[in-house]
mmCIF file of the C-alpha atoms, coordinates in Angstrom:
data_MODEL
# 
_entry.id   MODEL 
# 
loop_
_atom_site.group_PDB 
_atom_site.id 
_atom_site.type_symbol 
_atom_site.label_atom_id 
_atom_site.label_alt_id 
_atom_site.label_comp_id 
_atom_site.label_asym_id 
_atom_site.label_entity_id 
_atom_site.label_seq_id 
_atom_site.pdbx_PDB_ins_code 
_atom_site.Cartn_x 
_atom_site.Cartn_y 
_atom_site.Cartn_z 
_atom_site.occupancy 
_atom_site.B_iso_or_equiv 
_atom_site.pdbx_formal_charge 
_atom_site.auth_seq_id 
_atom_site.auth_comp_id 
_atom_site.auth_asym_id 
_atom_site.auth_atom_id 
_atom_site.pdbx_PDB_model_num 
ATOM 1   C CA . MET A 1 1   ? -12.028 8.632   -37.130 1.00 0.00 ? 1   MET A CA 1 
ATOM 2   C CA . THR A 1 2   ? -9.189  8.779   -39.877 1.00 0.00 ? 2   THR A CA 1 
ATOM 3   C CA . PRO A 1 3   ? -9.556  6.299   -43.083 1.00 0.00 ? 3   PRO A CA 1 
ATOM 4   C CA . THR A 1 4   ? -6.561  4.364   -41.545 1.00 0.00 ? 4   THR A CA 1 
ATOM 5   C CA . GLY A 1 5   ? -8.362  3.935   -38.432 1.00 0.00 ? 5   GLY A CA 1 
ATOM 6   C CA . THR A 1 6   ? -11.614 2.891   -40.057 1.00 0.00 ? 6   THR A CA 1 
ATOM 7   C CA . ALA A 1 7   ? -9.753  0.457   -42.212 1.00 0.00 ? 7   ALA A CA 1 
ATOM 8   C CA . LEU A 1 8   ? -7.915  -1.119  -39.289 1.00 0.00 ? 8   LEU A CA 1 
ATOM 9   C CA . GLU A 1 9   ? -10.961 -1.543  -37.335 1.00 0.00 ? 9   GLU A CA 1 
ATOM 10  C CA . ARG A 1 10  ? -12.996 -2.882  -39.909 1.00 0.00 ? 10  ARG A CA 1 
ATOM 11  C CA . ALA A 1 11  ? -10.384 -5.501  -40.636 1.00 0.00 ? 11  ALA A CA 1 
ATOM 12  C CA . ILE A 1 12  ? -9.733  -6.393  -37.117 1.00 0.00 ? 12  ILE A CA 1 
ATOM 13  C CA . ARG A 1 13  ? -13.297 -6.629  -36.444 1.00 0.00 ? 13  ARG A CA 1 
ATOM 14  C CA . SER A 1 14  ? -13.886 -9.096  -39.511 1.00 0.00 ? 14  SER A CA 1 
ATOM 15  C CA . TYR A 1 15  ? -11.118 -11.182 -38.154 1.00 0.00 ? 15  TYR A CA 1 
ATOM 16  C CA . VAL A 1 16  ? -12.608 -11.412 -34.555 1.00 0.00 ? 16  VAL A CA 1 
ATOM 17  C CA . ASP A 1 17  ? -16.175 -12.076 -36.021 1.00 0.00 ? 17  ASP A CA 1 
ATOM 18  C CA . ASP A 1 18  ? -14.540 -15.066 -37.943 1.00 0.00 ? 18  ASP A CA 1 
ATOM 19  C CA . LEU A 1 19  ? -12.681 -16.356 -34.720 1.00 0.00 ? 19  LEU A CA 1 
ATOM 20  C CA . LEU A 1 20  ? -15.732 -15.994 -32.799 1.00 0.00 ? 20  LEU A CA 1 
ATOM 21  C CA . GLU A 1 21  ? -17.624 -18.037 -35.328 1.00 0.00 ? 21  GLU A CA 1 
ATOM 22  C CA . ALA A 1 22  ? -15.095 -20.623 -35.237 1.00 0.00 ? 22  ALA A CA 1 
ATOM 23  C CA . LEU A 1 23  ? -15.583 -21.234 -31.426 1.00 0.00 ? 23  LEU A CA 1 
ATOM 24  C CA . ARG A 1 24  ? -19.349 -20.958 -31.494 1.00 0.00 ? 24  ARG A CA 1 
ATOM 25  C CA . ASP A 1 25  ? -21.213 -24.262 -30.089 1.00 0.00 ? 25  ASP A CA 1 
ATOM 26  C CA . ILE A 1 26  ? -18.003 -26.210 -28.870 1.00 0.00 ? 26  ILE A CA 1 
ATOM 27  C CA . PRO A 1 27  ? -19.079 -28.039 -25.824 1.00 0.00 ? 27  PRO A CA 1 
ATOM 28  C CA . GLN A 1 28  ? -17.380 -26.326 -22.856 1.00 0.00 ? 28  GLN A CA 1 
ATOM 29  C CA . ASP A 1 29  ? -15.434 -29.526 -21.571 1.00 0.00 ? 29  ASP A CA 1 
ATOM 30  C CA . ASP A 1 30  ? -13.661 -29.551 -25.372 1.00 0.00 ? 30  ASP A CA 1 
ATOM 31  C CA . PHE A 1 31  ? -13.386 -25.939 -25.539 1.00 0.00 ? 31  PHE A CA 1 
ATOM 32  C CA . ASN A 1 32  ? -10.970 -26.392 -22.523 1.00 0.00 ? 32  ASN A CA 1 
ATOM 33  C CA . THR A 1 33  ? -9.329  -29.679 -23.009 1.00 0.00 ? 33  THR A CA 1 
ATOM 34  C CA . TRP A 1 34  ? -9.603  -30.995 -26.662 1.00 0.00 ? 34  TRP A CA 1 
ATOM 35  C CA . LYS A 1 35  ? -6.476  -31.079 -28.887 1.00 0.00 ? 35  LYS A CA 1 
ATOM 36  C CA . PRO A 1 36  ? -5.955  -32.574 -32.283 1.00 0.00 ? 36  PRO A CA 1 
ATOM 37  C CA . ALA A 1 37  ? -4.955  -36.232 -32.510 1.00 0.00 ? 37  ALA A CA 1 
ATOM 38  C CA . ALA A 1 38  ? -1.622  -34.935 -33.666 1.00 0.00 ? 38  ALA A CA 1 
ATOM 39  C CA . ALA A 1 39  ? -1.033  -33.688 -30.184 1.00 0.00 ? 39  ALA A CA 1 
ATOM 40  C CA . THR A 1 40  ? -1.548  -37.253 -28.652 1.00 0.00 ? 40  THR A CA 1 
ATOM 41  C CA . ASP A 1 41  ? 0.874   -38.623 -26.051 1.00 0.00 ? 41  ASP A CA 1 
ATOM 42  C CA . GLY A 1 42  ? 2.977   -35.161 -26.442 1.00 0.00 ? 42  GLY A CA 1 
ATOM 43  C CA . SER A 1 43  ? 3.718   -36.047 -30.048 1.00 0.00 ? 43  SER A CA 1 
ATOM 44  C CA . HIS A 1 44  ? 3.347   -32.483 -31.056 1.00 0.00 ? 44  HIS A CA 1 
ATOM 45  C CA . GLU A 1 45  ? 2.512   -29.337 -29.054 1.00 0.00 ? 45  GLU A CA 1 
ATOM 46  C CA . MET A 1 46  ? -0.685  -28.030 -29.646 1.00 0.00 ? 46  MET A CA 1 
ATOM 47  C CA . ASN A 1 47  ? -3.198  -25.680 -27.647 1.00 0.00 ? 47  ASN A CA 1 
ATOM 48  C CA . THR A 1 48  ? -6.799  -26.014 -26.701 1.00 0.00 ? 48  THR A CA 1 
ATOM 49  C CA . PHE A 1 49  ? -9.511  -23.784 -27.929 1.00 0.00 ? 49  PHE A CA 1 
ATOM 50  C CA . ALA A 1 50  ? -9.666  -21.522 -25.100 1.00 0.00 ? 50  ALA A CA 1 
ATOM 51  C CA . ALA A 1 51  ? -5.932  -21.301 -24.698 1.00 0.00 ? 51  ALA A CA 1 
ATOM 52  C CA . LEU A 1 52  ? -5.659  -20.177 -28.555 1.00 0.00 ? 52  LEU A CA 1 
ATOM 53  C CA . ALA A 1 53  ? -8.585  -17.515 -28.124 1.00 0.00 ? 53  ALA A CA 1 
ATOM 54  C CA . THR A 1 54  ? -7.250  -16.400 -24.664 1.00 0.00 ? 54  THR A CA 1 
ATOM 55  C CA . HIS A 1 55  ? -3.472  -15.671 -26.265 1.00 0.00 ? 55  HIS A CA 1 
ATOM 56  C CA . THR A 1 56  ? -5.204  -14.114 -29.125 1.00 0.00 ? 56  THR A CA 1 
ATOM 57  C CA . VAL A 1 57  ? -7.181  -11.533 -27.282 1.00 0.00 ? 57  VAL A CA 1 
ATOM 58  C CA . SER A 1 58  ? -4.228  -10.823 -24.716 1.00 0.00 ? 58  SER A CA 1 
ATOM 59  C CA . ALA A 1 59  ? -1.804  -10.197 -27.461 1.00 0.00 ? 59  ALA A CA 1 
ATOM 60  C CA . ALA A 1 60  ? -4.307  -7.833  -29.163 1.00 0.00 ? 60  ALA A CA 1 
ATOM 61  C CA . GLU A 1 61  ? -5.028  -6.036  -26.074 1.00 0.00 ? 61  GLU A CA 1 
ATOM 62  C CA . PHE A 1 62  ? -1.066  -5.675  -25.393 1.00 0.00 ? 62  PHE A CA 1 
ATOM 63  C CA . HIS A 1 63  ? -0.309  -4.876  -29.059 1.00 0.00 ? 63  HIS A CA 1 
ATOM 64  C CA . ALA A 1 64  ? -3.039  -2.376  -29.661 1.00 0.00 ? 64  ALA A CA 1 
ATOM 65  C CA . LEU A 1 65  ? -4.372  -1.152  -26.204 1.00 0.00 ? 65  LEU A CA 1 
ATOM 66  C CA . HIS A 1 66  ? -1.081  -0.856  -24.400 1.00 0.00 ? 66  HIS A CA 1 
ATOM 67  C CA . MET A 1 67  ? 1.668   -0.327  -27.027 1.00 0.00 ? 67  MET A CA 1 
ATOM 68  C CA . VAL A 1 68  ? -0.417  1.972   -28.826 1.00 0.00 ? 68  VAL A CA 1 
ATOM 69  C CA . GLY A 1 69  ? -3.201  3.163   -26.539 1.00 0.00 ? 69  GLY A CA 1 
ATOM 70  C CA . ARG A 1 70  ? -0.544  3.196   -23.667 1.00 0.00 ? 70  ARG A CA 1 
ATOM 71  C CA . ARG A 1 71  ? -3.379  1.623   -21.402 1.00 0.00 ? 71  ARG A CA 1 
ATOM 72  C CA . PRO A 1 72  ? -1.891  -0.339  -18.564 1.00 0.00 ? 72  PRO A CA 1 
ATOM 73  C CA . ILE A 1 73  ? -1.924  -4.127  -19.199 1.00 0.00 ? 73  ILE A CA 1 
ATOM 74  C CA . ASP A 1 74  ? -1.179  -6.860  -16.733 1.00 0.00 ? 74  ASP A CA 1 
ATOM 75  C CA . ARG A 1 75  ? -0.128  -9.672  -19.178 1.00 0.00 ? 75  ARG A CA 1 
ATOM 76  C CA . ASP A 1 76  ? 1.312   -13.365 -18.447 1.00 0.00 ? 76  ASP A CA 1 
ATOM 77  C CA . ARG A 1 77  ? 1.806   -14.605 -21.707 1.00 0.00 ? 77  ARG A CA 1 
ATOM 78  C CA . ASP A 1 78  ? 2.736   -18.107 -20.341 1.00 0.00 ? 78  ASP A CA 1 
ATOM 79  C CA . SER A 1 79  ? -0.515  -18.523 -18.592 1.00 0.00 ? 79  SER A CA 1 
ATOM 80  C CA . GLU A 1 80  ? -2.445  -17.717 -21.810 1.00 0.00 ? 80  GLU A CA 1 
ATOM 81  C CA . PHE A 1 81  ? -1.403  -21.156 -23.142 1.00 0.00 ? 81  PHE A CA 1 
ATOM 82  C CA . VAL A 1 82  ? -3.102  -23.098 -20.316 1.00 0.00 ? 82  VAL A CA 1 
ATOM 83  C CA . ALA A 1 83  ? -6.117  -20.799 -19.817 1.00 0.00 ? 83  ALA A CA 1 
ATOM 84  C CA . ILE A 1 84  ? -9.351  -22.092 -18.957 1.00 0.00 ? 84  ILE A CA 1 
ATOM 85  C CA . ALA A 1 85  ? -12.344 -20.281 -20.138 1.00 0.00 ? 85  ALA A CA 1 
ATOM 86  C CA . THR A 1 86  ? -16.026 -20.251 -21.606 1.00 0.00 ? 86  THR A CA 1 
ATOM 87  C CA . TYR A 1 87  ? -16.930 -19.070 -25.060 1.00 0.00 ? 87  TYR A CA 1 
ATOM 88  C CA . GLU A 1 88  ? -19.058 -16.167 -23.319 1.00 0.00 ? 88  GLU A CA 1 
ATOM 89  C CA . GLU A 1 89  ? -15.742 -15.068 -21.475 1.00 0.00 ? 89  GLU A CA 1 
ATOM 90  C CA . ILE A 1 90  ? -13.927 -14.982 -24.581 1.00 0.00 ? 90  ILE A CA 1 
ATOM 91  C CA . ALA A 1 91  ? -16.720 -13.180 -26.584 1.00 0.00 ? 91  ALA A CA 1 
ATOM 92  C CA . THR A 1 92  ? -17.228 -10.575 -23.810 1.00 0.00 ? 92  THR A CA 1 
ATOM 93  C CA . ARG A 1 93  ? -13.441 -10.034 -23.649 1.00 0.00 ? 93  ARG A CA 1 
ATOM 94  C CA . PHE A 1 94  ? -13.180 -9.469  -27.602 1.00 0.00 ? 94  PHE A CA 1 
ATOM 95  C CA . ALA A 1 95  ? -16.341 -7.190  -27.253 1.00 0.00 ? 95  ALA A CA 1 
ATOM 96  C CA . ALA A 1 96  ? -14.366 -5.041  -24.644 1.00 0.00 ? 96  ALA A CA 1 
ATOM 97  C CA . PHE A 1 97  ? -11.293 -4.971  -26.729 1.00 0.00 ? 97  PHE A CA 1 
ATOM 98  C CA . ILE A 1 98  ? -13.080 -3.970  -29.756 1.00 0.00 ? 98  ILE A CA 1 
ATOM 99  C CA . ASP A 1 99  ? -14.625 -0.917  -27.817 1.00 0.00 ? 99  ASP A CA 1 
ATOM 100 C CA . ALA A 1 100 ? -11.283 -0.066  -26.495 1.00 0.00 ? 100 ALA A CA 1 
ATOM 101 C CA . LEU A 1 101 ? -9.528  -0.213  -29.716 1.00 0.00 ? 101 LEU A CA 1 
ATOM 102 C CA . HIS A 1 102 ? -12.514 2.065   -31.335 1.00 0.00 ? 102 HIS A CA 1 
ATOM 103 C CA . ALA A 1 103 ? -11.705 4.526   -28.757 1.00 0.00 ? 103 ALA A CA 1 
ATOM 104 C CA . VAL A 1 104 ? -7.891  4.384   -29.258 1.00 0.00 ? 104 VAL A CA 1 
ATOM 105 C CA . LEU A 1 105 ? -8.372  4.659   -33.135 1.00 0.00 ? 105 LEU A CA 1 
ATOM 106 C CA . ASP A 1 106 ? -10.928 7.355   -32.882 1.00 0.00 ? 106 ASP A CA 1 
ATOM 107 C CA . SER A 1 107 ? -8.355  9.499   -30.793 1.00 0.00 ? 107 SER A CA 1 
ATOM 108 C CA . MET A 1 108 ? -5.648  9.082   -33.515 1.00 0.00 ? 108 MET A CA 1 
ATOM 109 C CA . SER A 1 109 ? -4.597  11.534  -36.241 1.00 0.00 ? 109 SER A CA 1 
ATOM 110 C CA . GLU A 1 110 ? -3.207  10.317  -39.305 1.00 0.00 ? 110 GLU A CA 1 
ATOM 111 C CA . GLU A 1 111 ? 0.050   11.506  -38.092 1.00 0.00 ? 111 GLU A CA 1 
ATOM 112 C CA . ASP A 1 112 ? -0.159  9.532   -34.739 1.00 0.00 ? 112 ASP A CA 1 
ATOM 113 C CA . PHE A 1 113 ? 0.005   6.183   -36.910 1.00 0.00 ? 113 PHE A CA 1 
ATOM 114 C CA . SER A 1 114 ? 3.729   7.242   -37.522 1.00 0.00 ? 114 SER A CA 1 
ATOM 115 C CA . GLY A 1 115 ? 4.388   8.009   -33.886 1.00 0.00 ? 115 GLY A CA 1 
ATOM 116 C CA . ALA A 1 116 ? 6.188   6.258   -31.395 1.00 0.00 ? 116 ALA A CA 1 
ATOM 117 C CA . PRO A 1 117 ? 4.603   3.313   -29.311 1.00 0.00 ? 117 PRO A CA 1 
ATOM 118 C CA . ALA A 1 118 ? 5.012   2.774   -25.599 1.00 0.00 ? 118 ALA A CA 1 
ATOM 119 C CA . PRO A 1 119 ? 8.725   2.106   -24.853 1.00 0.00 ? 119 PRO A CA 1 
ATOM 120 C CA . ASP A 1 120 ? 8.056   -1.361  -23.516 1.00 0.00 ? 120 ASP A CA 1 
ATOM 121 C CA . ARG A 1 121 ? 9.692   -3.342  -26.352 1.00 0.00 ? 121 ARG A CA 1 
ATOM 122 C CA . PRO A 1 122 ? 13.165  -1.836  -27.107 1.00 0.00 ? 122 PRO A CA 1 
ATOM 123 C CA . ASP A 1 123 ? 14.131  -5.122  -29.268 1.00 0.00 ? 123 ASP A CA 1 
ATOM 124 C CA . LEU A 1 124 ? 11.428  -3.560  -31.606 1.00 0.00 ? 124 LEU A CA 1 
ATOM 125 C CA . GLU A 1 125 ? 13.190  -0.197  -31.742 1.00 0.00 ? 125 GLU A CA 1 
ATOM 126 C CA . GLY A 1 126 ? 12.018  1.993   -34.765 1.00 0.00 ? 126 GLY A CA 1 
ATOM 127 C CA . TRP A 1 127 ? 8.350   0.413   -34.597 1.00 0.00 ? 127 TRP A CA 1 
ATOM 128 C CA . THR A 1 128 ? 5.673   2.922   -35.009 1.00 0.00 ? 128 THR A CA 1 
ATOM 129 C CA . ASN A 1 129 ? 2.028   2.818   -33.679 1.00 0.00 ? 129 ASN A CA 1 
ATOM 130 C CA . ALA A 1 130 ? 0.877   1.782   -37.321 1.00 0.00 ? 130 ALA A CA 1 
ATOM 131 C CA . ASP A 1 131 ? 3.605   -1.170  -36.887 1.00 0.00 ? 131 ASP A CA 1 
ATOM 132 C CA . TRP A 1 132 ? 1.895   -2.238  -33.630 1.00 0.00 ? 132 TRP A CA 1 
ATOM 133 C CA . LEU A 1 133 ? -1.716  -1.841  -34.949 1.00 0.00 ? 133 LEU A CA 1 
ATOM 134 C CA . MET A 1 134 ? -0.713  -4.162  -38.146 1.00 0.00 ? 134 MET A CA 1 
ATOM 135 C CA . HIS A 1 135 ? 1.068   -6.580  -36.003 1.00 0.00 ? 135 HIS A CA 1 
ATOM 136 C CA . ALA A 1 136 ? -2.427  -6.958  -33.865 1.00 0.00 ? 136 ALA A CA 1 
ATOM 137 C CA . LEU A 1 137 ? -4.298  -7.316  -37.178 1.00 0.00 ? 137 LEU A CA 1 
ATOM 138 C CA . ASP A 1 138 ? -1.725  -9.958  -38.677 1.00 0.00 ? 138 ASP A CA 1 
ATOM 139 C CA . HIS A 1 139 ? -1.504  -11.620 -35.143 1.00 0.00 ? 139 HIS A CA 1 
ATOM 140 C CA . ILE A 1 140 ? -5.252  -11.995 -34.979 1.00 0.00 ? 140 ILE A CA 1 
ATOM 141 C CA . ALA A 1 141 ? -5.854  -13.020 -38.696 1.00 0.00 ? 141 ALA A CA 1 
ATOM 142 C CA . LEU A 1 142 ? -2.943  -15.904 -38.211 1.00 0.00 ? 142 LEU A CA 1 
ATOM 143 C CA . HIS A 1 143 ? -4.800  -17.141 -34.934 1.00 0.00 ? 143 HIS A CA 1 
ATOM 144 C CA . THR A 1 144 ? -8.161  -17.108 -36.563 1.00 0.00 ? 144 THR A CA 1 
ATOM 145 C CA . GLY A 1 145 ? -6.929  -19.376 -39.119 1.00 0.00 ? 145 GLY A CA 1 
ATOM 146 C CA . HIS A 1 146 ? -5.551  -21.682 -36.837 1.00 0.00 ? 146 HIS A CA 1 
ATOM 147 C CA . LEU A 1 147 ? -8.687  -21.818 -34.795 1.00 0.00 ? 147 LEU A CA 1 
ATOM 148 C CA . GLN A 1 148 ? -10.621 -22.578 -38.138 1.00 0.00 ? 148 GLN A CA 1 
ATOM 149 C CA . ILE A 1 149 ? -8.303  -25.392 -38.873 1.00 0.00 ? 149 ILE A CA 1 
ATOM 150 C CA . HIS A 1 150 ? -8.637  -26.591 -35.283 1.00 0.00 ? 150 HIS A CA 1 
ATOM 151 C CA . ARG A 1 151 ? -12.476 -26.589 -35.448 1.00 0.00 ? 151 ARG A CA 1 
ATOM 152 C CA . GLN A 1 152 ? -12.302 -28.349 -38.748 1.00 0.00 ? 152 GLN A CA 1 
ATOM 153 C CA . LEU A 1 153 ? -10.148 -31.035 -37.116 1.00 0.00 ? 153 LEU A CA 1 
ATOM 154 C CA . TRP A 1 154 ? -12.453 -31.122 -33.945 1.00 0.00 ? 154 TRP A CA 1 
ATOM 155 C CA . GLU A 1 155 ? -15.458 -31.731 -36.004 1.00 0.00 ? 155 GLU A CA 1 
ATOM 156 C CA . TYR A 1 156 ? -13.847 -34.457 -38.052 1.00 0.00 ? 156 TYR A CA 1 
ATOM 157 C CA . GLU A 1 157 ? -12.079 -36.209 -35.095 1.00 0.00 ? 157 GLU A CA 1 
ATOM 158 C CA . THR A 1 158 ? -15.104 -35.954 -32.952 1.00 0.00 ? 158 THR A CA 1 
ATOM 159 C CA . GLN A 1 159 ? -17.748 -37.172 -35.564 1.00 0.00 ? 159 GLN A CA 1 
ATOM 160 C CA . ALA A 1 160 ? -15.524 -39.805 -36.667 1.00 0.00 ? 160 ALA A CA 1 
ATOM 161 C CA . SER A 1 161 ? -15.129 -41.608 -33.253 1.00 0.00 ? 161 SER A CA 1 
# 
C-alpha cells in the first residue's frame, strides 16, 4: 500500500474505533429511540444513535467504496436517518467497510489518488479520488464527534433522571 493509502486507512480506522467506543454499551432501546432533551417536542431536529451511525457508515461506503472503488452501492440516504439497528450490526458493517477500504487503498498507486472518481456526482466536477477519500475521512470524523457529544448528553440526561 502507498504511504497515502496507509495514512488514510490509519486515520479512518482511528475515527471508526472512536465512533464505536462512543456507541458501546448503549441499551438497545436507547440506541434506537433516545434523543437529547433539546429535541423534545420537535424543538430541534436531532437523530438517534442508530440513525447517526447508519448514516456515517452508509456515507463512508458511498464516498470511498463507490466513488473511489467503483463498487455498486444501493444507498437510500433519507432512510439512514430513521434507521433501526443494533450495536453489533453497526460494528459488523464498519468492520466490513474497513476491510473493503483496505482492498481499495491497497490496489491504488500514488497516481490513482489524483484520478477521476465514479461519475455519479457531476455537481462536484473536478473532484479526484483523493478528494472523495478525504471527504470520507472528514465525514466520519464529524459524526464521530457528534456521537461522542450525543453519548455525553445521554449519560448526563439518563443519570440525572
